[in-house]
PDB file as gemmi writes it, atoms N, CA and C in Angstrom:
CRYST1    1.000    1.000    1.000  90.00  90.00  90.00 P 1                      
ATOM      1  N   MET A   1       1.048  -1.677   0.044  1.00  0.00           N  
ATOM      2  CA  MET A   1      -0.361  -0.046   0.003  1.00  0.00           C  
ATOM      3  C   MET A   1       0.754   1.279  -0.327  1.00  0.00           C  
ATOM      4  N   SER A   2       0.545   1.907  -0.781  1.00  0.00           N  
ATOM      5  CA  SER A   2       1.307   3.199  -0.761  1.00  0.00           C  
ATOM      6  C   SER A   2       1.185   4.675   0.734  1.00  0.00           C  
ATOM      7  N   SER A   3       1.908   5.000   0.690  1.00  0.00           N  
ATOM      8  CA  SER A   3       2.640   5.937   1.874  1.00  0.00           C  
ATOM      9  C   SER A   3       2.789   7.234   1.218  1.00  0.00           C  
ATOM     10  N   TYR A   4       2.015   8.359   0.989  1.00  0.00           N  
ATOM     11  CA  TYR A   4       2.383   9.315   1.032  1.00  0.00           C  
ATOM     12  C   TYR A   4       3.237  10.134   2.584  1.00  0.00           C  
ATOM     13  N   ILE A   5       3.678  11.527   2.060  1.00  0.00           N  
ATOM     14  CA  ILE A   5       4.546  12.213   2.769  1.00  0.00           C  
ATOM     15  C   ILE A   5       4.690  13.397   2.180  1.00  0.00           C  
ATOM     16  N   GLU A   6       3.624  14.553   3.163  1.00  0.00           N  
ATOM     17  CA  GLU A   6       3.912  16.258   2.713  1.00  0.00           C  
ATOM     18  C   GLU A   6       5.638  16.284   2.589  1.00  0.00           C  
ATOM     19  N   ILE A   7       6.085  17.065   1.624  1.00  0.00           N  
ATOM     20  CA  ILE A   7       7.624  17.458   1.878  1.00  0.00           C  
ATOM     21  C   ILE A   7       7.500  19.060   1.304  1.00  0.00           C  
ATOM     22  N   PRO A   8       7.631  20.291   2.388  1.00  0.00           N  
ATOM     23  CA  PRO A   8       7.318  21.364   2.246  1.00  0.00           C  
ATOM     24  C   PRO A   8       8.652  22.082   1.791  1.00  0.00           C  
ATOM     25  N   ALA A   9       7.887  22.660   0.684  1.00  0.00           N  
ATOM     26  CA  ALA A   9       8.901  23.545  -0.376  1.00  0.00           C  
ATOM     27  C   ALA A   9       9.970  24.252  -0.016  1.00  0.00           C  
ATOM     28  N   GLU A  10       9.878  24.714   0.957  1.00  0.00           N  
ATOM     29  CA  GLU A  10      10.606  26.071   2.172  1.00  0.00           C  
ATOM     30  C   GLU A  10      12.165  25.040   2.472  1.00  0.00           C  
ATOM     31  N   ARG A  11      11.714  23.878   2.637  1.00  0.00           N  
ATOM     32  CA  ARG A  11      12.925  22.927   3.173  1.00  0.00           C  
ATOM     33  C   ARG A  11      13.769  22.609   2.151  1.00  0.00           C  
ATOM     34  N   LEU A  12      13.362  22.847   0.841  1.00  0.00           N  
ATOM     35  CA  LEU A  12      14.226  21.903   0.318  1.00  0.00           C  
ATOM     36  C   LEU A  12      15.130  23.272  -0.614  1.00  0.00           C  
ATOM     37  N   GLY A  13      16.280  23.005  -0.731  1.00  0.00           N  
ATOM     38  CA  GLY A  13      17.321  24.037  -1.583  1.00  0.00           C  
ATOM     39  C   GLY A  13      16.949  24.621  -2.812  1.00  0.00           C  
ATOM     40  N   GLU A  14      16.988  25.239  -3.396  1.00  0.00           N  
ATOM     41  CA  GLU A  14      16.802  25.776  -4.608  1.00  0.00           C  
ATOM     42  C   GLU A  14      17.013  25.132  -5.505  1.00  0.00           C  
ATOM     43  N   ASP A  15      18.127  25.191  -5.626  1.00  0.00           N  
ATOM     44  CA  ASP A  15      18.785  24.267  -7.189  1.00  0.00           C  
ATOM     45  C   ASP A  15      17.707  23.106  -6.898  1.00  0.00           C  
ATOM     46  N   VAL A  16      17.383  22.461  -5.768  1.00  0.00           N  
ATOM     47  CA  VAL A  16      16.673  20.779  -5.960  1.00  0.00           C  
ATOM     48  C   VAL A  16      15.045  21.391  -6.467  1.00  0.00           C  
ATOM     49  N   LEU A  17      14.781  22.576  -5.809  1.00  0.00           N  
ATOM     50  CA  LEU A  17      13.153  22.957  -5.678  1.00  0.00           C  
ATOM     51  C   LEU A  17      12.893  23.212  -7.133  1.00  0.00           C  
ATOM     52  N   GLN A  18      14.094  24.444  -7.781  1.00  0.00           N  
ATOM     53  CA  GLN A  18      13.830  24.483  -9.030  1.00  0.00           C  
ATOM     54  C   GLN A  18      14.167  23.235 -10.364  1.00  0.00           C  
ATOM     55  N   GLY A  19      15.003  22.221 -10.289  1.00  0.00           N  
ATOM     56  CA  GLY A  19      14.923  21.140 -10.652  1.00  0.00           C  
ATOM     57  C   GLY A  19      13.717  20.200 -10.601  1.00  0.00           C  
ATOM     58  N   LEU A  20      12.612  20.459  -9.370  1.00  0.00           N  
ATOM     59  CA  LEU A  20      11.735  19.402  -9.624  1.00  0.00           C  
ATOM     60  C   LEU A  20      10.599  20.275 -10.057  1.00  0.00           C  
ATOM     61  N   LEU A  21      10.367  21.535  -9.764  1.00  0.00           N  
ATOM     62  CA  LEU A  21       9.592  22.606 -11.093  1.00  0.00           C  
ATOM     63  C   LEU A  21       9.467  22.158 -12.411  1.00  0.00           C  
ATOM     64  N   GLU A  22      10.907  22.487 -12.870  1.00  0.00           N  
ATOM     65  CA  GLU A  22      11.087  22.062 -14.220  1.00  0.00           C  
ATOM     66  C   GLU A  22      10.657  20.482 -14.900  1.00  0.00           C  
ATOM     67  N   GLU A  23      10.727  19.953 -14.039  1.00  0.00           N  
ATOM     68  CA  GLU A  23      10.757  18.038 -14.256  1.00  0.00           C  
ATOM     69  C   GLU A  23       8.899  18.415 -14.138  1.00  0.00           C  
ATOM     70  N   PHE A  24       8.779  18.909 -13.284  1.00  0.00           N  
ATOM     71  CA  PHE A  24       6.763  19.026 -13.682  1.00  0.00           C  
ATOM     72  C   PHE A  24       6.589  19.534 -14.629  1.00  0.00           C  
ATOM     73  N   ALA A  25       6.923  21.116 -14.745  1.00  0.00           N  
ATOM     74  CA  ALA A  25       6.323  22.201 -15.700  1.00  0.00           C  
ATOM     75  C   ALA A  25       6.728  21.461 -17.440  1.00  0.00           C  
ATOM     76  N   SER A  26       7.853  20.506 -17.498  1.00  0.00           N  
ATOM     77  CA  SER A  26       8.124  19.645 -18.806  1.00  0.00           C  
ATOM     78  C   SER A  26       7.810  18.306 -18.801  1.00  0.00           C  
ATOM     79  N   ARG A  27       6.889  17.876 -17.904  1.00  0.00           N  
ATOM     80  CA  ARG A  27       5.980  16.621 -18.210  1.00  0.00           C  
ATOM     81  C   ARG A  27       5.360  17.045 -19.491  1.00  0.00           C  
ATOM     82  N   ASP A  28       4.778  15.700 -19.899  1.00  0.00           N  
ATOM     83  CA  ASP A  28       3.699  15.028 -20.698  1.00  0.00           C  
ATOM     84  C   ASP A  28       2.072  15.644 -20.351  1.00  0.00           C  
ATOM     85  N   GLY A  29       1.532  16.729 -21.060  1.00  0.00           N  
ATOM     86  CA  GLY A  29       0.423  16.795 -20.394  1.00  0.00           C  
ATOM     87  C   GLY A  29      -0.136  18.254 -19.672  1.00  0.00           C  
ATOM     88  N   THR A  30       1.006  18.682 -19.956  1.00  0.00           N  
ATOM     89  CA  THR A  30       1.116  19.650 -18.743  1.00  0.00           C  
ATOM     90  C   THR A  30       0.773  21.471 -19.732  1.00  0.00           C  
ATOM     91  N   ASP A  31       0.481  21.306 -21.131  1.00  0.00           N  
ATOM     92  CA  ASP A  31       0.087  22.230 -21.574  1.00  0.00           C  
ATOM     93  C   ASP A  31      -1.580  22.546 -22.139  1.00  0.00           C  
ATOM     94  N   TYR A  32      -1.960  23.574 -21.395  1.00  0.00           N  
ATOM     95  CA  TYR A  32      -3.042  23.471 -21.634  1.00  0.00           C  
ATOM     96  C   TYR A  32      -3.683  25.199 -22.076  1.00  0.00           C  
ATOM     97  N   GLY A  33      -4.477  25.489 -22.099  1.00  0.00           N  
ATOM     98  CA  GLY A  33      -4.919  26.710 -22.963  1.00  0.00           C  
ATOM     99  C   GLY A  33      -4.463  27.173 -24.327  1.00  0.00           C  
ATOM    100  N   GLU A  34      -4.872  27.905 -24.498  1.00  0.00           N  
ATOM    101  CA  GLU A  34      -4.274  28.914 -26.188  1.00  0.00           C  
ATOM    102  C   GLU A  34      -3.015  29.073 -26.464  1.00  0.00           C  
ATOM    103  N   VAL A  35      -2.603  29.389 -25.165  1.00  0.00           N  
ATOM    104  CA  VAL A  35      -1.148  29.881 -25.133  1.00  0.00           C  
ATOM    105  C   VAL A  35      -0.427  29.735 -24.377  1.00  0.00           C  
ATOM    106  N   GLU A  36       1.125  28.945 -25.099  1.00  0.00           N  
ATOM    107  CA  GLU A  36       1.707  28.281 -24.814  1.00  0.00           C  
ATOM    108  C   GLU A  36       2.941  29.289 -23.809  1.00  0.00           C  
ATOM    109  N   LEU A  37       3.012  28.803 -22.324  1.00  0.00           N  
ATOM    110  CA  LEU A  37       3.890  29.692 -21.759  1.00  0.00           C  
ATOM    111  C   LEU A  37       5.795  28.477 -22.116  1.00  0.00           C  
ATOM    112  N   THR A  38       6.258  29.754 -21.338  1.00  0.00           N  
ATOM    113  CA  THR A  38       7.607  29.414 -21.714  1.00  0.00           C  
ATOM    114  C   THR A  38       7.623  28.035 -19.902  1.00  0.00           C  
ATOM    115  N   LEU A  39       9.348  27.790 -20.424  1.00  0.00           N  
ATOM    116  CA  LEU A  39       9.637  26.475 -18.763  1.00  0.00           C  
ATOM    117  C   LEU A  39       9.263  27.511 -17.231  1.00  0.00           C  
ATOM    118  N   ALA A  40      10.091  28.905 -18.053  1.00  0.00           N  
ATOM    119  CA  ALA A  40      10.135  29.739 -16.721  1.00  0.00           C  
ATOM    120  C   ALA A  40       8.687  30.529 -16.415  1.00  0.00           C  
ATOM    121  N   GLU A  41       8.037  30.834 -17.076  1.00  0.00           N  
ATOM    122  CA  GLU A  41       6.520  31.175 -16.716  1.00  0.00           C  
ATOM    123  C   GLU A  41       5.844  30.334 -16.411  1.00  0.00           C  
ATOM    124  N   LYS A  42       6.070  29.042 -16.299  1.00  0.00           N  
ATOM    125  CA  LYS A  42       5.586  27.769 -16.321  1.00  0.00           C  
ATOM    126  C   LYS A  42       5.834  27.345 -14.444  1.00  0.00           C  
ATOM    127  N   THR A  43       7.167  27.098 -14.201  1.00  0.00           N  
ATOM    128  CA  THR A  43       7.938  27.386 -13.039  1.00  0.00           C  
ATOM    129  C   THR A  43       7.806  28.194 -12.177  1.00  0.00           C  
ATOM    130  N   GLY A  44       7.297  29.481 -12.277  1.00  0.00           N  
ATOM    131  CA  GLY A  44       7.147  30.413 -11.896  1.00  0.00           C  
ATOM    132  C   GLY A  44       5.810  30.584 -11.010  1.00  0.00           C  
ATOM    133  N   ASN A  45       4.495  30.331 -12.056  1.00  0.00           N  
ATOM    134  CA  ASN A  45       3.397  29.777 -11.554  1.00  0.00           C  
ATOM    135  C   ASN A  45       3.245  28.518 -10.671  1.00  0.00           C  
ATOM    136  N   LEU A  46       3.955  27.776 -11.050  1.00  0.00           N  
ATOM    137  CA  LEU A  46       3.695  26.724 -10.402  1.00  0.00           C  
ATOM    138  C   LEU A  46       4.959  26.890  -8.270  1.00  0.00           C  
ATOM    139  N   ARG A  47       5.937  27.633  -8.698  1.00  0.00           N  
ATOM    140  CA  ARG A  47       6.255  28.418  -7.369  1.00  0.00           C  
ATOM    141  C   ARG A  47       5.758  29.408  -6.593  1.00  0.00           C  
ATOM    142  N   ARG A  48       4.461  30.079  -7.101  1.00  0.00           N  
ATOM    143  CA  ARG A  48       3.569  31.110  -6.926  1.00  0.00           C  
ATOM    144  C   ARG A  48       2.491  29.694  -5.808  1.00  0.00           C  
ATOM    145  N   GLN A  49       2.068  29.234  -6.751  1.00  0.00           N  
ATOM    146  CA  GLN A  49       0.729  28.354  -6.240  1.00  0.00           C  
ATOM    147  C   GLN A  49       1.431  27.718  -5.231  1.00  0.00           C  
ATOM    148  N   LEU A  50       2.578  27.388  -4.664  1.00  0.00           N  
ATOM    149  CA  LEU A  50       3.405  26.448  -3.280  1.00  0.00           C  
ATOM    150  C   LEU A  50       3.410  27.321  -2.436  1.00  0.00           C  
ATOM    151  N   GLN A  51       3.848  28.311  -2.774  1.00  0.00           N  
ATOM    152  CA  GLN A  51       3.880  29.750  -1.435  1.00  0.00           C  
ATOM    153  C   GLN A  51       2.543  30.036  -1.354  1.00  0.00           C  
ATOM    154  N   ARG A  52       1.341  29.856  -1.864  1.00  0.00           N  
ATOM    155  CA  ARG A  52      -0.173  30.479  -1.830  1.00  0.00           C  
ATOM    156  C   ARG A  52      -0.330  29.329  -0.940  1.00  0.00           C  
ATOM    157  N   GLY A  53      -0.201  28.064  -0.809  1.00  0.00           N  
ATOM    158  CA  GLY A  53      -0.608  26.653  -0.105  1.00  0.00           C  
ATOM    159  C   GLY A  53      -1.442  26.313  -1.172  1.00  0.00           C  
ATOM    160  N   GLU A  54      -1.554  26.297  -2.464  1.00  0.00           N  
ATOM    161  CA  GLU A  54      -2.619  25.917  -3.398  1.00  0.00           C  
ATOM    162  C   GLU A  54      -2.296  24.621  -3.695  1.00  0.00           C  
ATOM    163  N   LEU A  55      -1.127  24.370  -3.950  1.00  0.00           N  
ATOM    164  CA  LEU A  55      -0.485  23.270  -4.587  1.00  0.00           C  
ATOM    165  C   LEU A  55       0.763  22.613  -3.471  1.00  0.00           C  
ATOM    166  N   LEU A  56       0.513  21.400  -3.171  1.00  0.00           N  
ATOM    167  CA  LEU A  56       1.594  20.852  -2.203  1.00  0.00           C  
ATOM    168  C   LEU A  56       2.332  19.718  -2.535  1.00  0.00           C  
ATOM    169  N   LEU A  57       3.891  19.344  -2.528  1.00  0.00           N  
ATOM    170  CA  LEU A  57       4.342  18.706  -2.865  1.00  0.00           C  
ATOM    171  C   LEU A  57       4.114  17.664  -1.965  1.00  0.00           C  
ATOM    172  N   LEU A  58       4.424  16.153  -2.298  1.00  0.00           N  
ATOM    173  CA  LEU A  58       3.791  15.040  -1.715  1.00  0.00           C  
ATOM    174  C   LEU A  58       5.276  13.929  -2.624  1.00  0.00           C  
ATOM    175  N   PHE A  59       5.899  13.242  -1.351  1.00  0.00           N  
ATOM    176  CA  PHE A  59       6.208  11.978  -1.931  1.00  0.00           C  
ATOM    177  C   PHE A  59       5.992  10.358  -1.291  1.00  0.00           C  
ATOM    178  N   GLU A  60       5.693   9.203  -2.544  1.00  0.00           N  
ATOM    179  CA  GLU A  60       5.558   8.816  -2.336  1.00  0.00           C  
ATOM    180  C   GLU A  60       5.806   7.487  -2.381  1.00  0.00           C  
ATOM    181  N   THR A  61       6.322   6.669  -0.944  1.00  0.00           N  
ATOM    182  CA  THR A  61       7.281   6.236   0.037  1.00  0.00           C  
ATOM    183  C   THR A  61       7.611   4.963  -1.545  1.00  0.00           C  
ATOM    184  N   GLU A  62       6.701   3.942  -1.345  1.00  0.00           N  
ATOM    185  CA  GLU A  62       6.633   2.476  -2.068  1.00  0.00           C  
ATOM    186  C   GLU A  62       7.525   3.289  -3.486  1.00  0.00           C  
ATOM    187  N   ARG A  63       6.684   4.065  -4.266  1.00  0.00           N  
ATOM    188  CA  ARG A  63       7.445   3.846  -5.542  1.00  0.00           C  
ATOM    189  C   ARG A  63       8.940   4.762  -5.315  1.00  0.00           C  
ATOM    190  N   GLU A  64       8.687   5.699  -4.337  1.00  0.00           N  
ATOM    191  CA  GLU A  64      10.280   6.645  -4.257  1.00  0.00           C  
ATOM    192  C   GLU A  64       9.575   7.657  -5.736  1.00  0.00           C  
ATOM    193  N   GLN A  65       8.650   8.231  -5.755  1.00  0.00           N  
ATOM    194  CA  GLN A  65       8.197   8.972  -6.566  1.00  0.00           C  
ATOM    195  C   GLN A  65       7.562   9.917  -5.825  1.00  0.00           C  
ATOM    196  N   TRP A  66       7.587  11.595  -6.539  1.00  0.00           N  
ATOM    197  CA  TRP A  66       7.291  13.066  -5.501  1.00  0.00           C  
ATOM    198  C   TRP A  66       5.957  13.576  -6.820  1.00  0.00           C  
ATOM    199  N   ASP A  67       4.440  14.192  -6.388  1.00  0.00           N  
ATOM    200  CA  ASP A  67       4.607  14.930  -7.072  1.00  0.00           C  
ATOM    201  C   ASP A  67       3.749  15.812  -6.598  1.00  0.00           C  
ATOM    202  N   LEU A  68       3.667  17.172  -7.287  1.00  0.00           N  
ATOM    203  CA  LEU A  68       2.891  18.260  -6.937  1.00  0.00           C  
ATOM    204  C   LEU A  68       1.299  17.755  -7.389  1.00  0.00           C  
ATOM    205  N   MET A  69       0.086  18.182  -6.009  1.00  0.00           N  
ATOM    206  CA  MET A  69      -1.068  18.224  -6.080  1.00  0.00           C  
ATOM    207  C   MET A  69      -1.434  19.077  -5.833  1.00  0.00           C  
ATOM    208  N   ILE A  70      -3.137  19.406  -5.825  1.00  0.00           N  
ATOM    209  CA  ILE A  70      -3.733  20.564  -5.149  1.00  0.00           C  
ATOM    210  C   ILE A  70      -4.258  20.080  -4.031  1.00  0.00           C  
ATOM    211  N   ALA A  71      -3.666  21.126  -3.479  1.00  0.00           N  
ATOM    212  CA  ALA A  71      -3.455  20.946  -1.521  1.00  0.00           C  
ATOM    213  C   ALA A  71      -4.758  20.358  -1.397  1.00  0.00           C  
ATOM    214  N   ASP A  72      -6.245  20.505  -1.640  1.00  0.00           N  
ATOM    215  CA  ASP A  72      -7.534  19.952  -0.865  1.00  0.00           C  
ATOM    216  C   ASP A  72      -7.229  18.332  -1.097  1.00  0.00           C  
ATOM    217  N   GLN A  73      -6.760  17.993  -2.609  1.00  0.00           N  
ATOM    218  CA  GLN A  73      -6.710  16.632  -3.014  1.00  0.00           C  
ATOM    219  C   GLN A  73      -5.283  16.078  -1.945  1.00  0.00           C  
ATOM    220  N   ALA A  74      -4.385  17.003  -1.994  1.00  0.00           N  
ATOM    221  CA  ALA A  74      -3.703  16.152  -1.284  1.00  0.00           C  
ATOM    222  C   ALA A  74      -4.005  16.260   0.387  1.00  0.00           C  
ATOM    223  N   ARG A  75      -4.474  16.777   0.736  1.00  0.00           N  
ATOM    224  CA  ARG A  75      -4.890  17.055   2.523  1.00  0.00           C  
ATOM    225  C   ARG A  75      -5.466  15.529   2.799  1.00  0.00           C  
ATOM    226  N   ALA A  76      -6.896  15.438   1.164  1.00  0.00           N  
ATOM    227  CA  ALA A  76      -7.894  14.144   1.372  1.00  0.00           C  
ATOM    228  C   ALA A  76      -6.772  12.911   1.680  1.00  0.00           C  
ATOM    229  N   LEU A  77      -5.767  12.988   0.669  1.00  0.00           N  
ATOM    230  CA  LEU A  77      -4.738  11.878   0.167  1.00  0.00           C  
ATOM    231  C   LEU A  77      -4.179  11.036   2.220  1.00  0.00           C  
ATOM    232  N   LEU A  78      -3.620  12.602   2.383  1.00  0.00           N  
ATOM    233  CA  LEU A  78      -2.858  12.417   3.679  1.00  0.00           C  
ATOM    234  C   LEU A  78      -3.625  11.902   4.399  1.00  0.00           C  
ATOM    235  N   ARG A  79      -4.739  12.546   4.652  1.00  0.00           N  
ATOM    236  CA  ARG A  79      -6.304  12.138   5.949  1.00  0.00           C  
ATOM    237  C   ARG A  79      -6.653  10.882   5.699  1.00  0.00           C  
ATOM    238  N   ASP A  80      -6.587   9.822   4.629  1.00  0.00           N  
ATOM    239  CA  ASP A  80      -7.071   8.989   4.238  1.00  0.00           C  
ATOM    240  C   ASP A  80      -6.367   7.730   4.742  1.00  0.00           C  
ATOM    241  N   GLU A  81      -5.217   8.085   5.094  1.00  0.00           N  
ATOM    242  CA  GLU A  81      -3.612   7.224   5.402  1.00  0.00           C  
ATOM    243  C   GLU A  81      -3.978   7.390   6.775  1.00  0.00           C  
ATOM    244  N   ASP A  82      -4.452   8.040   7.588  1.00  0.00           N  
ATOM    245  CA  ASP A  82      -4.149   7.959   9.088  1.00  0.00           C  
ATOM    246  C   ASP A  82      -5.389   6.634   9.391  1.00  0.00           C  
TER     247      ASP A  82                                                      
END                                                                             
């Protein structure tokens, strides 16, 4: 069974956080809308969403993978594990 841990973004080094944001922003299926954004614009948007608490960074321990999730969904997932 999978287990998730919330990773506070502010606890990561700047280079590590930037690398995670760039990797997430460049995943297949992350281009939405009529206007294409640059990688810098995408990572800036993700960073602001993390700072505002709209997104959470979760680490899935079984597969050792991380993901950004909408905060409400992430909190529900974390609550379900308790």
